[in-house]
Residue frames as a rotation matrix with the C-alpha (Angstrom) as fourth column:
MET 1
0.561 -0.532 -0.634 3.24
-0.745 -0.658 -0.106 91.47
-0.361 0.532 -0.766 121.97
ALA 2
0.989 -0.077 -0.130 4.96
0.000 0.859 -0.511 89.23
0.151 0.506 0.849 119.43
GLU 3
0.467 -0.864 0.191 8.34
-0.194 0.111 0.975 87.89
-0.863 -0.492 -0.115 120.32
HIS 4
0.545 -0.435 -0.716 11.06
-0.820 -0.102 -0.563 87.96
0.172 0.895 -0.412 117.64
ASP 5
0.970 -0.064 -0.235 12.38
0.082 0.994 0.067 84.45
0.229 -0.084 0.970 117.19
ALA 6
0.252 -0.967 0.032 16.05
0.308 0.049 -0.950 85.66
0.917 0.249 0.311 117.23
LEU 7
-0.041 -0.238 0.970 15.66
-0.750 -0.634 -0.188 87.02
0.660 -0.736 -0.152 120.69
SER 8
0.785 0.513 -0.347 15.01
-0.235 0.765 0.599 83.61
0.573 -0.389 0.721 122.19
PRO 9
0.229 -0.812 -0.537 18.53
0.700 0.521 -0.489 82.74
0.677 -0.264 0.687 123.17
VAL 10
-0.629 -0.442 0.640 19.11
-0.013 -0.817 -0.577 86.25
0.777 -0.371 0.508 124.69
ARG 11
0.229 0.825 0.517 15.74
-0.713 -0.219 0.666 86.13
0.663 -0.521 0.537 126.55
GLU 12
0.815 0.127 -0.566 16.59
0.169 0.881 0.441 82.65
0.555 -0.455 0.697 127.96
ALA 13
-0.129 -0.963 -0.235 20.11
0.639 0.101 -0.762 83.70
0.758 -0.249 0.603 128.96
TYR 14
-0.654 -0.068 0.754 18.93
-0.372 -0.839 -0.398 86.85
0.659 -0.540 0.523 130.85
ASP 15
0.546 0.823 0.159 16.05
-0.564 0.220 0.796 84.84
0.620 -0.524 0.584 132.55
ALA 16
0.591 -0.278 -0.758 18.69
0.510 0.856 0.083 82.48
0.626 -0.435 0.647 133.95
VAL 17
-0.465 -0.858 -0.219 20.77
0.765 -0.265 -0.587 85.37
0.445 -0.440 0.780 135.53
ALA 18
0.204 0.622 0.756 18.01
0.257 -0.779 0.572 87.84
0.945 0.078 -0.319 136.24
PRO 19
0.937 0.186 -0.296 18.34
0.334 -0.229 0.914 87.94
0.103 -0.955 -0.277 140.23
VAL 20
0.194 -0.931 -0.308 22.15
0.832 -0.010 0.555 88.11
-0.520 -0.364 0.773 140.09
TYR 21
-0.406 -0.190 0.894 22.09
0.727 -0.660 0.190 90.83
0.554 0.726 0.406 137.30
ALA 22
0.549 0.704 0.451 19.59
0.273 -0.661 0.699 92.88
0.790 -0.260 -0.555 139.34
ASP 23
0.818 -0.323 -0.476 21.72
0.513 0.037 0.857 92.59
-0.259 -0.946 0.196 142.51
ARG 24
-0.046 -0.980 0.194 24.93
0.954 0.014 0.299 93.60
-0.296 0.198 0.934 140.64
PHE 25
-0.672 -0.168 0.721 23.64
0.586 -0.715 0.380 96.65
0.452 0.678 0.579 138.74
ALA 26
0.275 0.917 -0.287 21.05
0.940 -0.194 0.281 98.03
0.202 -0.347 -0.916 141.14
ASP 27
0.664 -0.105 -0.740 23.27
0.356 -0.826 0.436 100.93
-0.658 -0.553 -0.511 142.18
SER 28
-0.005 -0.748 0.664 25.20
0.970 0.157 0.185 101.38
-0.242 0.645 0.725 138.95
LEU 29
0.409 0.155 0.899 24.06
0.579 -0.806 -0.125 104.88
0.706 0.571 -0.419 138.31
ARG 30
0.903 0.058 -0.426 25.18
0.407 -0.436 0.803 106.02
-0.139 -0.898 -0.417 141.73
ASP 31
0.114 -0.960 -0.257 28.91
0.315 -0.210 0.925 106.32
-0.942 -0.186 0.279 140.68
GLU 32
-0.472 -0.277 0.837 28.23
0.873 -0.017 0.487 107.52
-0.120 0.961 0.250 137.11
PRO 33
-0.148 0.333 -0.931 27.63
0.218 -0.908 -0.359 111.31
-0.965 -0.256 0.062 137.24
LEU 34
-0.798 -0.135 -0.588 28.08
-0.479 -0.451 0.753 111.60
-0.367 0.882 0.295 133.38
ASP 35
-0.790 0.613 0.012 25.33
0.539 0.685 0.491 108.85
0.292 0.394 -0.871 132.82
ARG 36
-0.132 0.773 -0.621 23.02
0.842 -0.243 -0.482 110.73
-0.524 -0.586 -0.618 135.12
ALA 37
-0.376 -0.113 -0.920 23.70
-0.088 -0.984 0.157 113.97
-0.922 0.140 0.360 133.29
PHE 38
-0.928 0.060 -0.367 22.95
-0.370 -0.035 0.928 112.61
0.043 0.998 0.055 129.92
LEU 39
-0.577 0.800 -0.165 19.84
0.790 0.598 0.136 110.94
0.207 -0.052 -0.977 131.23
SER 40
-0.200 0.476 -0.857 18.78
0.588 -0.641 -0.493 114.24
-0.784 -0.603 -0.152 132.53
ALA 41
-0.682 -0.189 -0.706 19.37
-0.395 -0.718 0.573 115.93
-0.615 0.670 0.415 129.27
PHE 42
-0.942 0.332 -0.058 17.35
0.183 0.650 0.738 113.18
0.283 0.684 -0.672 127.59
ALA 43
-0.302 0.822 -0.483 14.48
0.916 0.110 -0.385 113.77
-0.263 -0.559 -0.786 129.92
GLU 44
-0.238 0.248 -0.939 14.43
0.110 -0.954 -0.280 117.49
-0.965 -0.170 0.199 129.24
ILE 45
-0.837 -0.137 -0.529 14.59
-0.484 -0.264 0.834 117.13
-0.254 0.955 0.155 125.54
SER 46
-0.779 0.626 -0.046 11.72
0.571 0.738 0.360 114.53
0.260 0.254 -0.932 125.60
ARG 47
-0.153 0.693 -0.704 9.61
0.750 -0.382 -0.539 116.91
-0.643 -0.611 -0.462 127.62
ALA 48
-0.472 -0.172 -0.865 10.48
-0.241 -0.918 0.315 119.78
-0.848 0.357 0.392 125.25
SER 49
-0.992 0.055 0.110 9.02
0.123 0.412 0.903 117.66
0.005 0.909 -0.416 122.33
GLY 50
-0.429 0.892 0.143 5.58
-0.866 -0.451 0.214 118.24
0.255 -0.032 0.966 123.80
ASN 51
0.664 0.581 -0.471 5.20
-0.426 0.811 0.401 114.52
0.615 -0.066 0.786 124.71
GLY 52
-0.059 -0.726 0.685 6.70
-0.995 -0.014 -0.100 113.45
0.082 -0.688 -0.721 127.93
ARG 53
0.822 0.368 0.435 5.84
-0.427 0.903 0.043 109.71
-0.377 -0.221 0.899 127.38
VAL 54
0.042 -0.917 -0.398 8.88
-0.966 0.064 -0.249 107.62
0.254 0.395 -0.883 127.13
ALA 55
0.970 0.169 -0.177 9.80
-0.165 0.986 0.037 103.92
0.180 -0.007 0.984 126.77
ASP 56
0.021 -0.953 0.301 12.91
-0.934 0.088 0.345 102.27
-0.356 -0.289 -0.889 128.39
LEU 57
0.789 0.273 -0.551 13.57
-0.537 0.742 -0.401 99.42
0.300 0.612 0.732 125.91
GLY 58
0.108 -0.727 -0.678 15.70
0.280 0.677 -0.681 96.68
0.954 -0.117 0.277 127.35
CYS 59
0.415 0.148 0.898 14.78
-0.630 -0.666 0.401 97.85
0.657 -0.731 -0.183 130.88
GLY 60
-0.587 -0.608 -0.535 16.06
0.025 0.647 -0.762 94.82
0.809 -0.461 -0.364 132.81
PRO 61
-0.421 0.343 -0.840 15.17
0.874 0.401 -0.275 95.03
0.242 -0.849 -0.469 136.33
GLY 62
0.466 0.813 0.348 13.77
0.750 -0.572 0.332 98.55
0.469 0.106 -0.877 135.99
TYR 63
0.113 -0.291 -0.950 16.21
0.874 -0.425 0.234 100.65
-0.472 -0.857 0.206 138.03
VAL 64
-0.914 -0.405 -0.019 16.83
0.331 -0.771 0.543 103.10
-0.235 0.490 0.839 135.12
THR 65
-0.313 0.896 0.315 13.12
0.551 -0.099 0.829 103.17
0.774 0.433 -0.463 134.30
ALA 66
0.428 0.554 -0.714 12.54
0.894 -0.144 0.424 104.32
0.132 -0.820 -0.557 137.88
TYR 67
-0.440 -0.736 -0.515 15.24
0.691 -0.644 0.329 106.91
-0.573 -0.211 0.792 137.60
LEU 68
-0.880 0.165 0.446 13.52
0.302 -0.532 0.791 108.36
0.368 0.831 0.418 134.63
ASP 69
0.150 0.976 -0.159 10.23
0.714 0.005 0.700 108.42
0.684 -0.218 -0.696 136.59
GLY 70
0.209 -0.203 -0.956 11.99
0.866 -0.416 0.278 110.31
-0.454 -0.887 0.089 139.23
LEU 71
-0.838 -0.541 -0.072 12.98
0.419 -0.722 0.550 112.93
-0.350 0.431 0.832 136.55
GLY 72
-0.416 0.780 -0.468 9.31
-0.276 -0.599 -0.752 113.51
-0.866 -0.184 0.465 135.98
LEU 73
-0.714 0.176 -0.677 8.69
-0.668 0.115 0.735 111.49
0.207 0.978 0.035 132.82
GLU 74
0.393 0.879 0.269 5.75
-0.819 0.468 -0.333 109.34
-0.418 -0.090 0.904 132.01
VAL 75
-0.358 -0.782 -0.510 7.79
-0.915 0.403 0.025 106.08
0.186 0.476 -0.860 131.53
SER 76
0.786 0.434 0.440 7.22
-0.498 0.866 0.036 102.49
-0.365 -0.247 0.897 131.06
GLY 77
-0.263 -0.952 0.156 9.68
-0.779 0.305 0.548 99.57
-0.569 0.022 -0.822 130.57
VAL 78
0.851 0.469 -0.235 9.93
-0.522 0.711 -0.472 96.76
-0.054 0.524 0.850 128.04
ASP 79
-0.314 -0.928 0.202 12.29
-0.878 0.364 0.311 93.80
-0.363 -0.080 -0.928 128.07
ALA 80
-0.006 0.233 -0.972 12.37
-0.675 0.716 0.176 90.40
0.737 0.658 0.153 126.31
SER 81
-0.734 -0.413 -0.539 13.11
0.019 0.780 -0.625 88.61
0.679 -0.469 -0.565 129.53
PRO 82
0.232 0.972 -0.020 10.05
0.052 0.008 0.999 87.64
0.971 -0.233 -0.048 131.63
GLU 83
0.247 -0.260 -0.933 12.24
0.927 0.343 0.150 87.16
0.281 -0.903 0.326 134.71
MET 84
-0.811 -0.584 0.041 13.54
0.565 -0.799 -0.208 90.60
0.154 -0.146 0.977 134.45
ILE 85
-0.345 0.785 0.515 10.02
-0.291 -0.611 0.736 92.12
0.892 0.105 0.439 134.03
GLY 86
0.476 0.668 -0.572 8.95
0.430 0.390 0.814 90.22
0.767 -0.634 -0.102 137.08
LEU 87
-0.230 -0.624 -0.747 11.80
0.972 -0.182 -0.146 91.69
-0.045 -0.760 0.648 139.17
ALA 88
-0.890 -0.089 0.447 10.94
0.181 -0.969 0.168 95.16
0.418 0.230 0.879 137.83
ARG 89
-0.002 0.970 0.242 7.30
-0.095 -0.241 0.966 94.93
0.996 -0.021 0.092 138.73
ARG 90
0.546 0.217 -0.809 8.00
0.735 0.339 0.587 93.72
0.402 -0.915 0.026 142.27
ALA 91
-0.468 -0.714 -0.521 10.66
0.875 -0.455 -0.162 96.36
-0.121 -0.532 0.838 142.83
TYR 92
-0.953 0.159 -0.257 8.51
-0.166 -0.986 0.004 99.27
-0.253 0.046 0.966 141.34
PRO 93
-0.531 0.815 0.233 4.93
0.787 0.576 -0.221 98.31
-0.314 0.066 -0.947 141.51
GLY 94
0.209 0.660 -0.722 3.81
0.230 -0.751 -0.619 101.87
-0.950 -0.036 -0.309 140.58
LEU 95
-0.288 -0.318 -0.903 5.39
-0.804 -0.432 0.409 101.76
-0.521 0.844 -0.131 137.07
ARG 96
0.814 0.573 0.094 4.36
-0.369 0.636 -0.678 99.72
-0.448 0.517 0.729 134.02
PHE 97
-0.417 -0.908 -0.046 6.59
-0.718 0.298 0.629 96.93
-0.557 0.295 -0.776 132.61
ASP 98
0.746 0.655 -0.118 5.84
-0.545 0.499 -0.674 94.69
-0.382 0.567 0.729 129.72
VAL 99
-0.022 -0.633 0.774 7.48
0.245 0.747 0.618 91.65
-0.969 0.203 0.139 128.09
GLY 100
0.871 0.451 -0.194 8.24
-0.083 -0.254 -0.964 92.53
-0.484 0.855 -0.184 124.47
SER 101
0.139 -0.821 0.555 10.57
0.898 0.340 0.278 92.75
-0.417 0.460 0.784 121.64
MET 102
-0.215 -0.265 -0.940 12.31
-0.086 -0.954 0.288 95.89
-0.973 0.143 0.182 120.12
ALA 103
-0.968 -0.225 0.109 11.69
0.089 0.095 0.991 94.41
-0.234 0.970 -0.072 116.67
ALA 104
-0.385 0.912 0.140 7.88
0.414 0.035 0.910 94.58
0.825 0.409 -0.391 117.11
LEU 105
-0.994 -0.067 -0.082 7.02
0.105 -0.508 -0.855 97.31
0.016 -0.859 0.512 119.68
ASP 106
-0.257 0.966 -0.020 3.43
0.944 0.255 0.208 97.41
0.206 0.035 -0.978 121.02
PHE 107
-0.335 0.096 -0.937 3.16
0.286 -0.937 -0.199 101.14
-0.897 -0.335 0.287 120.54
ASP 108
0.743 0.528 0.412 1.13
0.576 -0.190 -0.795 103.08
-0.342 0.828 -0.445 117.82
ASP 109
0.005 -0.715 0.699 2.98
0.903 -0.297 -0.311 105.16
0.430 0.633 0.644 115.37
GLY 110
-0.323 -0.316 0.892 4.40
0.283 -0.932 -0.227 108.43
0.903 0.180 0.390 116.63
VAL 111
0.597 0.802 -0.021 3.32
0.207 -0.129 0.970 108.24
0.776 -0.583 -0.243 120.27
LEU 112
0.564 -0.478 -0.673 6.50
0.809 0.156 0.567 108.51
-0.166 -0.864 0.475 122.23
GLY 113
0.956 -0.270 0.114 8.48
-0.249 -0.954 -0.169 111.67
0.155 0.133 -0.979 123.03
GLY 114
0.055 -0.988 0.141 11.48
-0.995 -0.065 -0.072 109.61
0.080 -0.137 -0.987 123.93
ILE 115
0.936 0.095 -0.339 13.05
-0.062 0.992 0.108 106.20
0.346 -0.080 0.935 123.90
LEU 116
0.224 -0.846 0.484 15.94
-0.925 -0.029 0.378 104.97
-0.306 -0.532 -0.789 126.08
SER 117
0.952 -0.028 -0.303 17.85
-0.076 0.942 -0.327 102.00
0.295 0.334 0.895 124.68
ARG 118
0.417 -0.801 0.430 20.77
-0.907 -0.397 0.141 101.56
0.058 -0.449 -0.892 127.04
TRP 119
-0.641 -0.750 0.161 23.03
-0.730 0.661 0.173 98.70
-0.236 -0.006 -0.972 126.14
SER 120
0.065 0.710 0.701 20.04
-0.242 0.693 -0.679 96.71
-0.968 -0.125 0.216 124.76
ILE 121
0.818 0.166 -0.551 20.98
-0.569 0.091 -0.817 96.79
-0.086 0.982 0.169 120.97
ILE 122
-0.091 -0.996 0.003 24.28
-0.971 0.090 0.224 95.20
-0.223 0.018 -0.975 121.71
HIS 123
-0.451 -0.013 0.893 22.73
-0.168 0.983 -0.070 91.67
-0.877 -0.181 -0.445 121.41
THR 124
0.631 0.770 -0.095 21.11
-0.203 0.046 -0.978 92.28
-0.749 0.636 0.185 118.05
PRO 125
-0.020 -0.652 0.758 22.86
0.792 0.452 0.410 90.60
-0.610 0.609 0.507 115.05
PRO 126
-0.658 -0.374 -0.653 24.09
0.022 -0.877 0.479 93.38
-0.752 0.301 0.586 112.76
PRO 127
-0.931 0.301 0.204 21.90
0.203 -0.037 0.979 92.49
0.302 0.953 -0.027 109.78
GLU 128
-0.133 0.975 -0.177 18.81
0.880 0.198 0.431 92.89
0.455 -0.098 -0.885 111.87
LEU 129
-0.460 -0.120 -0.880 19.71
0.680 -0.685 -0.262 96.25
-0.571 -0.718 0.397 113.60
PRO 130
-0.973 0.208 0.104 18.36
-0.114 -0.815 0.568 98.59
0.203 0.541 0.816 110.64
ALA 131
-0.298 0.940 -0.165 14.78
0.288 0.253 0.924 97.04
0.910 0.228 -0.346 111.19
ILE 132
0.017 0.271 -0.963 14.99
0.999 0.040 0.029 97.71
0.047 -0.962 -0.270 114.93
LEU 133
-0.830 -0.358 -0.427 16.12
0.373 -0.926 0.051 101.32
-0.414 -0.117 0.903 114.35
ALA 134
-0.804 0.562 0.193 13.30
-0.056 -0.394 0.918 101.82
0.592 0.727 0.348 111.90
GLU 135
0.044 0.840 -0.541 10.87
0.674 0.374 0.637 100.52
0.737 -0.392 -0.550 114.55
PHE 136
-0.397 -0.254 -0.882 12.35
0.823 -0.524 -0.220 103.04
-0.406 -0.813 0.417 117.06
SER 137
-0.994 -0.076 -0.079 11.68
0.019 -0.829 0.560 105.79
-0.108 0.555 0.825 114.48
ARG 138
-0.505 0.863 -0.009 8.13
0.345 0.211 0.915 104.52
0.791 0.458 -0.404 113.83
VAL 139
0.156 0.704 -0.693 6.98
0.883 0.215 0.417 104.91
0.442 -0.677 -0.589 117.34
LEU 140
-0.545 -0.403 -0.735 8.66
0.701 -0.700 -0.136 108.31
-0.459 -0.590 0.664 118.07
ALA 141
0.683 0.694 -0.229 6.78
0.551 -0.695 -0.462 111.50
-0.479 0.189 -0.857 117.63
PRO 142
0.293 -0.576 0.764 8.40
0.605 -0.507 -0.614 114.13
0.741 0.641 0.199 115.33
GLY 143
0.248 -0.390 0.887 10.83
-0.566 -0.801 -0.194 115.98
0.786 -0.453 -0.420 117.45
GLY 144
0.957 0.132 0.259 11.05
-0.288 0.541 0.790 113.01
-0.036 -0.831 0.556 119.86
CYS 145
0.121 -0.978 -0.169 14.49
-0.932 -0.053 -0.357 111.71
0.341 0.201 -0.918 120.80
LEU 146
0.926 0.074 -0.371 16.28
-0.005 0.983 0.185 108.51
0.378 -0.170 0.910 121.25
LEU 147
0.316 -0.827 0.464 19.19
-0.946 -0.234 0.226 107.93
-0.078 -0.510 -0.856 123.69
LEU 148
0.859 -0.158 -0.486 21.32
-0.080 0.898 -0.433 104.88
0.505 0.411 0.759 122.57
GLY 149
0.373 -0.816 0.441 23.98
-0.864 -0.132 0.485 103.36
-0.338 -0.562 -0.755 124.73
PHE 150
0.977 -0.135 -0.165 26.48
0.042 0.880 -0.473 100.86
0.209 0.455 0.866 123.32
TRP 151
0.437 -0.899 0.039 30.05
0.189 0.134 0.973 99.77
-0.879 -0.418 0.228 123.39
ALA 152
0.633 -0.206 -0.747 32.45
-0.708 -0.545 -0.449 101.20
-0.314 0.812 -0.491 120.69
GLY 153
-0.012 -0.670 0.742 34.28
-0.008 0.742 0.670 99.08
-1.000 0.002 -0.014 118.32
GLY 154
0.445 0.332 0.832 35.00
0.754 0.363 -0.548 98.26
-0.484 0.870 -0.089 114.63
ASP 155
-0.562 -0.527 -0.638 35.98
0.052 -0.792 0.608 100.66
-0.826 0.308 0.473 111.88
ALA 156
-0.099 0.490 -0.866 34.73
-0.887 -0.437 -0.146 101.88
-0.450 0.754 0.478 108.38
SER 157
-0.398 -0.098 -0.912 35.39
-0.752 0.604 0.264 98.44
0.525 0.791 -0.314 106.76
ASP 158
-0.414 0.322 -0.851 34.06
0.469 0.877 0.103 96.36
0.780 -0.357 -0.514 109.68
PRO 159
-0.358 0.252 0.899 31.64
-0.495 -0.868 0.046 98.42
0.792 -0.429 0.435 111.69
ALA 160
0.619 0.605 0.501 30.26
-0.749 0.262 0.608 95.67
0.237 -0.752 0.615 114.06
ARG 161
-0.302 -0.790 -0.533 32.46
-0.465 0.610 -0.642 93.35
0.832 0.054 -0.552 116.03
VAL 162
0.657 0.575 -0.487 31.48
0.037 0.620 0.784 90.48
0.753 -0.533 0.386 118.35
PHE 163
-0.393 -0.767 0.507 32.93
-0.650 -0.158 -0.743 90.44
0.650 -0.622 -0.436 121.85
ASP 164
-0.553 -0.006 -0.833 32.85
0.395 0.878 -0.269 88.10
0.733 -0.478 -0.483 124.80
HIS 165
-0.254 0.591 0.766 29.78
-0.733 -0.634 0.246 89.10
0.631 -0.499 0.594 126.81
ALA 166
-0.884 -0.268 0.384 29.08
-0.468 0.542 -0.698 87.34
-0.021 -0.796 -0.605 130.08
VAL 167
-0.284 0.859 0.427 25.42
-0.414 0.291 -0.862 86.60
-0.865 -0.422 0.273 129.30
ALA 168
0.593 0.466 0.656 24.79
0.415 0.521 -0.746 86.35
-0.690 0.715 0.116 125.63
PRO 169
-0.270 -0.750 0.604 26.63
0.949 -0.099 0.301 87.04
-0.165 0.654 0.738 122.32
ALA 170
0.588 0.386 -0.711 27.07
0.385 -0.907 -0.174 90.76
-0.712 -0.171 -0.681 121.83
TYR 171
0.210 -0.455 0.865 28.43
0.916 -0.218 -0.337 93.37
0.342 0.863 0.371 119.34
ARG 172
-0.105 -0.317 -0.943 30.40
0.442 -0.864 0.241 96.58
-0.891 -0.392 0.231 119.50
TRP 173
0.611 0.397 0.685 29.68
0.788 -0.229 -0.571 99.23
-0.070 0.889 -0.453 116.87
TRP 174
-0.695 -0.659 0.287 31.72
0.711 -0.689 0.138 101.88
0.107 0.300 0.948 115.10
PRO 175
-0.323 0.634 -0.703 29.82
0.480 -0.530 -0.699 104.98
-0.816 -0.563 -0.133 116.34
ASP 176
-0.605 0.115 -0.788 29.97
-0.547 -0.779 0.306 106.87
-0.579 0.616 0.534 113.04
ARG 177
-0.910 0.298 -0.287 28.45
-0.059 0.592 0.804 103.87
0.409 0.748 -0.522 111.13
LEU 178
-0.475 0.801 -0.365 25.59
0.875 0.385 -0.292 103.54
-0.094 -0.458 -0.884 113.73
ALA 179
-0.366 0.371 -0.853 24.94
0.075 -0.902 -0.424 107.30
-0.928 -0.219 0.302 113.55
GLU 180
-0.841 0.061 -0.538 24.63
-0.541 -0.144 0.829 106.81
-0.026 0.988 0.154 109.67
MET 181
-0.754 0.611 -0.241 22.12
0.468 0.757 0.456 103.92
0.461 0.231 -0.857 110.11
LEU 182
-0.310 0.705 -0.638 20.05
0.754 -0.226 -0.616 106.04
-0.579 -0.672 -0.462 112.49
LEU 183
-0.565 0.063 -0.823 20.11
-0.346 -0.923 0.167 108.94
-0.749 0.379 0.543 110.05
GLU 184
-0.939 0.194 -0.284 18.78
-0.187 0.403 0.896 106.51
0.288 0.894 -0.342 107.40
SER 185
-0.470 0.808 -0.355 15.86
0.797 0.561 0.223 105.95
0.379 -0.178 -0.908 109.56
GLY 186
0.216 0.597 0.772 15.10
0.399 -0.776 0.489 109.57
0.891 0.202 -0.406 110.05
LEU 187
0.890 -0.006 -0.455 16.95
0.453 -0.097 0.886 110.02
-0.049 -0.995 -0.084 113.31
ALA 188
0.493 -0.714 0.496 19.54
0.150 -0.492 -0.857 112.79
0.857 0.497 -0.136 113.26
GLU 189
-0.106 -0.709 -0.698 22.45
0.899 0.232 -0.372 113.03
0.425 -0.667 0.612 115.69
VAL 190
0.864 0.343 0.368 22.07
0.130 -0.859 0.496 115.75
0.487 -0.381 -0.786 118.36
ALA 191
0.351 -0.680 0.644 24.95
-0.933 -0.315 0.176 114.91
0.083 -0.662 -0.745 120.80
ARG 192
0.591 -0.277 -0.758 27.47
0.060 0.952 -0.301 112.18
0.804 0.133 0.579 121.43
MET 193
0.600 -0.509 0.618 29.19
-0.798 -0.318 0.513 111.42
-0.065 -0.800 -0.596 124.75
VAL 194
0.451 -0.490 -0.746 32.23
-0.055 0.819 -0.572 109.15
0.891 0.299 0.342 124.64
CYS 195
0.761 -0.159 0.629 33.38
-0.636 0.004 0.771 107.68
-0.125 -0.987 -0.098 128.02
GLU 196
-0.079 -0.847 -0.525 36.97
-0.685 0.429 -0.589 106.19
0.724 0.313 -0.615 128.14
PRO 197
0.637 0.247 -0.730 37.36
0.251 0.829 0.499 103.03
0.729 -0.501 0.466 130.13
ARG 198
0.430 -0.464 0.774 38.81
-0.882 -0.400 0.249 103.28
0.194 -0.790 -0.581 133.55
PRO 199
-0.465 -0.866 -0.185 41.37
-0.783 0.500 -0.369 100.85
0.412 -0.027 -0.911 134.96
ALA 200
-0.757 0.231 0.611 38.91
-0.386 0.596 -0.704 99.10
-0.527 -0.769 -0.362 137.03
ASP 201
0.173 0.897 -0.408 36.32
-0.930 0.012 -0.368 98.52
-0.325 0.443 0.836 134.28
LEU 202
0.245 0.052 0.968 35.51
0.005 0.998 -0.055 94.93
-0.969 0.019 0.245 133.44
ARG 203
0.556 0.005 0.831 35.49
0.802 0.260 -0.538 95.83
-0.219 0.966 0.140 129.71
GLN 204
-0.271 -0.698 -0.662 38.25
0.311 -0.715 0.627 98.12
-0.911 -0.036 0.411 128.29
PHE 205
-0.238 0.378 0.895 35.86
0.943 -0.130 0.305 99.62
0.232 0.917 -0.326 125.61
GLN 206
-0.989 0.126 0.083 34.70
-0.132 -0.988 -0.078 103.07
0.073 -0.088 0.993 125.07
ALA 207
-0.296 0.952 -0.075 31.09
0.777 0.194 -0.599 103.58
-0.555 -0.236 -0.798 126.27
ILE 208
-0.968 0.048 0.247 29.13
0.126 -0.757 0.641 105.66
0.218 0.651 0.727 123.75
HIS 209
-0.302 0.891 -0.339 25.99
0.592 -0.104 -0.799 107.57
-0.747 -0.442 -0.496 124.53
LEU 210
-0.958 -0.085 0.273 24.28
0.281 -0.465 0.840 108.82
0.055 0.881 0.469 121.24
LEU 211
-0.266 0.870 -0.415 21.39
0.352 -0.313 -0.882 111.18
-0.897 -0.381 -0.223 121.31
VAL 212
-0.956 -0.026 0.292 19.36
0.293 -0.133 0.947 111.52
0.014 0.991 0.135 118.23
ARG 213
-0.396 0.861 -0.318 16.05
-0.199 -0.418 -0.886 113.21
-0.896 -0.288 0.337 117.32
LYS 214
-0.240 0.459 0.855 13.43
0.853 0.521 -0.040 112.35
-0.464 0.719 -0.517 114.91
ASP 215
-0.937 -0.150 0.315 12.97
0.305 -0.791 0.531 114.84
0.170 0.594 0.787 112.00
LEU 216
-0.324 0.828 -0.458 10.16
0.137 -0.438 -0.889 117.34
-0.936 -0.351 0.028 112.29
PRO 217
0.356 0.524 0.774 7.74
0.867 0.124 -0.482 117.65
-0.348 0.843 -0.410 109.30
VAL 218
-0.783 -0.601 0.160 9.02
0.596 -0.651 0.470 120.14
-0.178 0.464 0.868 106.70
């Protein structure tokens, strides 16, 4: 699978911290009932499309991929970091994990019933994001859905704002603008969950879960 050149610094940064990252976030879904509920809704809608095949893009060490597998989906994981993929393969040998780029997905057109992109687009420079959203749309089947997780920020005049991320440069997005960009790629908003930061959260940003669906043929 071809690697997008702009991902090299991000890939190298995550390679360097892969074991620490995996240990820190291994149980992160345990204390997030709203995240689990939205993932369950995503799984149900993906199956309802008639195609239960799902890709977890930016899967990291694979714990969310494994969670989706437990929900009965035919799921595989993709990540730019070879170290992360190595950890995922060792932790979940029964699942498929591949090194790859969201900018050039190794899937045929319209073969996926669902895509999970959970905090993986945050490292994409804003000018490059429309092409990645178009790639998501390309591989989704009509009626298939995308669940996108990201941090909120910006406004109508400045929809993407850089923030200090511990691993690699990252961006927060004004949710309405990101929903517009998705619609321009043929992905219409179905639901949006906004989670306010808690006092103990490392980042005092809203967490956005945006569920969109690919248009059905008219």
